[in-house]
C-alpha positions, 0 to 999 in steps of 0.5 A: 950707247945701246951697250951702255943702256943695256948694262944699266938696264941689266943692273936695275933689273938685278937690283929690283929682282934682288929686292923682290926675292929678298922681300919674298924670302923674308916673309917666307922665313918670318915664321921661323925667325925665332928658331933661326935666332935660337940656333945662333944663340945655342951655337954661340953658347956651346961653341967653346966646347965644340972648338975643344972637341974639334981638336980631338976629333978632326972630322967636322961632321962627326964633332958637330953631330956629337955637339948636337947630341950633347946639346939635346941631352943638356937642353932639350931633355931637361926642358921636356921633363921640366914642362911635364912637371909644370903641367903636373903642378898646374893641375893642382894649381887651380885647386890651390887658387880656390883655397887661396881665394877662400882665405882671401875672401875671409880676410877681405870681409874682416878688413872691410868690417875693420875699416868700415868701408862704404858699401860701394867698395866691395872687397869680396867682388874685387878678390873674386875678380882677381882670382878668376882673372889669375886662373883664366890667365894660367889656363889660357897660357897652358892651352895655347902652349899645348896647341903650339906643340906641333909648331914647337917641334918643327922649330926644335928640328930647325934649331938642331938642323941649323946648329949642326951646320953652324958648328961645322961651318960657323967659323968659315961663315963668320970669316967670310962675313968679315971679309965682305963688310965694307969698313976699315979693318980696325973698325971691323975688329972693334965691331966684332970684338964689341959684338962678342962682349955684348952677346956674352954679357946679354946671354950670361948677364941677363938670361943666366941671371934670370934662370939662376933667380928662378931656380933660387926662388923655386928652391926657396918656395920648396923649402918653405912648403909652398905648393907649385914651387916650379910654376912660381920659380918659372914666373920669378925667372920671367920677372927677373928678365925685366929691370923694372920687375924682378922676383921681389914682386913674387916672394915679397907678397908671399912673405907678407901673406905668411905674416898676415896669416899668423905664419910669422916665422915663415914670413920673416925667413922667406923675406931674409932668403928672398933679399939675401939669395934670390934678388942678390943673384941679379946684382952679383951676376950683372955687376960681374958680367955686364958692367965690367965686360960690356958696360951696357946701360940698364936703359938699353937692356930694358928697351931691348928686352921689351922691343926684342920680346915684342918683335922676336918672341923668346929669342928677343931676350938676347936679340933686343939688347944686342941689336941696340948695343950694336947700333950704338957701336955703329954710331960710335964708329961713324962719329969717330970716322967723321971726326977723323975726316973733318981733321983731314979736310 
């Protein structure tokens, strides 16, 4: 009897100890959650290349190291150069804001006089307020980014370090996880197959589509002689991530601004370019990837993006929709298994 009690006591001690250590580990690793998730995403994107490389170079350590160098050259170096260009353009952005502010104040006065608005509606004050808020907002973003550079460098090191081991041992780790998941093999295969489809759809259908729209927007703004085209391209890429926003909220007001400032040709051409090239990219990529391969509903993408960004940060762009989609897969498997169990009984 004592022997049984000791066994039970040891079991409870193990469970309690495991829970405590897990909670401590969670809070310890929480600041680096974003880096861990990003390393998984990076590995997933470049793993097909690693698989081909590992057939040529059989040494896993060497092939994983080559992949890390390749990822660094493809992703990190261009990102650093892009950030430098953004910072350079931001220096002139504040000057442009003042020029735009002066133009808008003139149009505000004309509009106020034309509409004969009551004195309570002060368009000049509203315009000045909007300009001030916009400048302050961009300044805060840049300031916070500069302050976070040391931590971002640490995150980059963690991403590179984890990605190396995921390239080298990722397949073995995935097979080990598959073996230990306590569900039927047919559901296990369905779950991992659906996970792969959803991940691919979210990464290529959402993230790549947003980047493509940002690039198209930046090119368009450059063609039409708009200063700080990289900043506006970045803003359009961010807006493109959200189904209820999109780059149209940037290029359409710009087109209208050209029209009301007697630059009619520019305004019409920018409108045509925005409608045919910038915004249509989203429909082409998402229709070809998300709807056909993973069939993710737009509501899931919207909720996943908003919830993912607030929970995980940048990596939530992928993790949010992925987690919600996998939850739906789990529910489907459970309901199907429950129906089978009811038929048997």
